[in-house]
C-alpha positions as CSV (number, residue, x, y, z in Angstrom):
1,M,25.7,35.0,-22.6
2,K,24.9,31.4,-23.7
3,I,25.0,30.1,-20.1
4,F,22.6,32.8,-19.0
5,S,20.1,32.0,-21.7
6,Y,20.3,28.3,-20.9
7,L,19.6,29.0,-17.3
8,V,16.6,31.2,-18.2
9,L,15.2,28.4,-20.5
10,L,15.8,25.8,-17.9
11,T,14.0,27.8,-15.3
12,I,11.1,28.4,-17.6
13,F,10.7,24.8,-18.4
14,T,11.1,23.6,-14.8
15,F,8.5,26.0,-13.4
16,G,6.1,25.5,-16.4
17,C,5.9,21.7,-16.2
18,G,2.9,21.8,-13.9
19,F,4.6,19.9,-11.0
20,K,3.1,21.0,-7.7
21,V,4.4,20.1,-4.3
22,V,1.7,18.6,-2.1
23,K,1.9,19.7,1.5
24,Q,1.9,17.0,4.1
25,S,-0.8,18.9,6.1
26,N,-3.3,18.2,3.3
27,F,-3.0,14.5,4.0
28,D,-4.5,14.9,7.5
29,N,-8.0,15.9,6.5
30,F,-9.6,12.5,6.8
31,Y,-10.0,9.6,9.3
32,I,-10.9,6.0,8.7
33,S,-14.3,5.4,10.4
34,K,-14.6,1.8,9.5
35,V,-12.5,-1.0,8.0
36,E,-14.2,-4.1,6.7
37,T,-11.9,-6.9,5.7
38,T,-12.5,-10.2,3.9
39,G,-10.1,-12.8,2.6
40,D,-6.9,-13.9,4.2
41,R,-7.3,-13.3,8.0
42,K,-3.7,-12.8,8.9
43,I,-3.0,-10.1,6.3
44,S,-6.3,-8.4,6.8
45,F,-5.8,-8.3,10.6
46,S,-2.4,-6.7,10.1
47,V,-3.5,-4.2,7.6
48,K,-6.6,-3.3,9.7
49,N,-4.4,-2.7,12.8
50,K,-1.9,-0.5,10.9
51,L,-4.7,1.6,9.6
52,S,-6.3,2.1,13.0
53,F,-3.8,4.9,14.0
54,F,-6.0,7.5,12.3
55,E,-7.9,9.1,15.2
56,K,-11.6,10.0,14.9
57,N,-12.0,13.7,14.7
58,E,-15.3,15.5,14.0
59,E,-13.6,18.2,12.0
60,K,-12.2,15.6,9.5
61,K,-14.1,13.6,6.9
62,G,-14.8,9.9,7.8
63,I,-14.2,7.3,5.1
64,I,-15.0,3.6,5.0
65,L,-12.6,1.0,3.6
66,N,-13.6,-2.4,2.2
67,I,-10.5,-4.6,1.8
68,N,-10.6,-8.0,0.1
69,T,-7.2,-9.8,0.4
70,V,-6.2,-12.9,-1.5
71,K,-2.9,-14.7,-0.7
72,N,-1.3,-17.1,-3.1
73,K,1.8,-19.1,-2.2
74,T,3.8,-20.9,-4.9
75,I,7.1,-22.6,-5.2
76,K,9.7,-20.4,-6.8
77,E,12.8,-22.5,-6.8
78,K,13.8,-26.1,-6.3
79,N,17.3,-27.6,-6.0
80,S,18.8,-30.6,-7.8
81,K,17.2,-33.0,-5.2
82,N,13.8,-31.6,-6.1
83,E,13.5,-30.0,-2.7
84,T,11.9,-26.6,-2.4
85,T,14.4,-23.8,-1.6
86,K,12.2,-20.6,-2.2
87,Y,8.6,-19.7,-2.1
88,L,6.8,-16.8,-3.7
89,I,4.0,-15.1,-1.9
90,S,1.7,-13.0,-4.0
91,I,-1.0,-10.9,-2.3
92,S,-3.8,-9.2,-4.2
93,S,-6.0,-6.6,-2.5
94,K,-9.1,-4.9,-3.7
95,V,-9.6,-1.8,-1.7
96,E,-12.9,0.1,-2.0
97,I,-12.8,3.6,-0.6
98,K,-16.2,4.9,0.3
99,D,-17.4,8.3,1.6
100,N,-20.7,7.6,3.6
101,S,-22.9,6.8,0.6
102,K,-20.8,6.8,-2.5
103,T,-17.7,4.9,-3.7
104,L,-14.8,7.3,-4.3
105,K,-12.3,4.9,-5.7
106,V,-11.5,1.2,-6.1
107,L,-7.9,0.1,-5.9
108,N,-6.4,-3.1,-7.1
109,L,-3.1,-3.6,-5.4
110,R,-0.7,-6.5,-5.8
111,E,2.5,-7.3,-4.0
112,E,5.0,-10.1,-4.4
113,I,7.9,-11.2,-2.2
114,D,9.9,-14.4,-2.0
115,Y,11.5,-16.1,1.0
116,N,13.9,-18.9,1.6
117,V,13.1,-22.2,3.1
118,G,15.0,-22.7,6.4
119,A,16.8,-25.7,7.7
120,Q,13.9,-26.3,10.2
121,H,10.2,-25.9,9.6
122,S,10.0,-23.2,12.3
123,Q,12.6,-21.1,10.4
124,T,10.5,-21.4,7.2
125,I,7.4,-20.3,9.1
126,S,9.3,-17.3,10.6
127,N,10.6,-16.3,7.1
128,E,7.0,-16.5,5.8
129,N,5.7,-14.3,8.6
130,K,8.4,-11.7,7.9
131,A,7.5,-11.7,4.3
132,V,3.8,-11.3,5.0
133,K,4.6,-8.5,7.4
134,A,6.7,-6.7,4.8
135,I,3.9,-7.0,2.2
136,A,1.3,-5.7,4.7
137,D,3.4,-2.7,5.5
138,S,3.8,-2.0,1.8
139,L,0.0,-2.3,1.2
140,V,-0.8,0.0,4.1
141,K,1.6,2.7,2.7
142,K,0.0,2.4,-0.8
143,I,-3.5,2.6,0.7
144,I,-2.7,5.7,2.8
145,K,-1.1,7.4,-0.2
146,E,-4.1,6.7,-2.5
147,I,-6.6,7.7,0.2
148,S,-4.7,11.0,0.7
149,L,-4.7,11.7,-3.0
150,V,-8.3,10.9,-3.4
151,K,-9.4,13.1,-0.5
152,F,-7.0,15.9,-1.6
153,N,-8.4,15.9,-5.1
154,D,-12.0,15.9,-3.7
155,L,-11.5,19.0,-1.7
């Protein structure tokens, strides 16, 4: 009898919490009509290309993105010979989501990642490029998630 009453209470609390599953189909009700970027060219170009997969469709609502990206590279670690062994890349992005005439939301996103210094300069550059690519992927995922939530709430 106790087990049954615990199960009933657990069910009531679980379904009464207000949690609602969002359907993935609700995320497809928009397209990005224009992306304006400023700041670091490399990251902005990568983010803009990754966001370009949303096809234009007259049935969907078009939105405009203004993305300002700032990259900051600092030394994270040095060895006993005072040689740099790790760098830290910090990227801050201010994303303004607009719907034709009005601003829907402004996002301030920040990502950090560190990378090792290679034995050769070309390895270090390659490590930096991989780190920047990883940050750009993460930023795009966050931007898409926020756009989807904004558009979902507006409908």
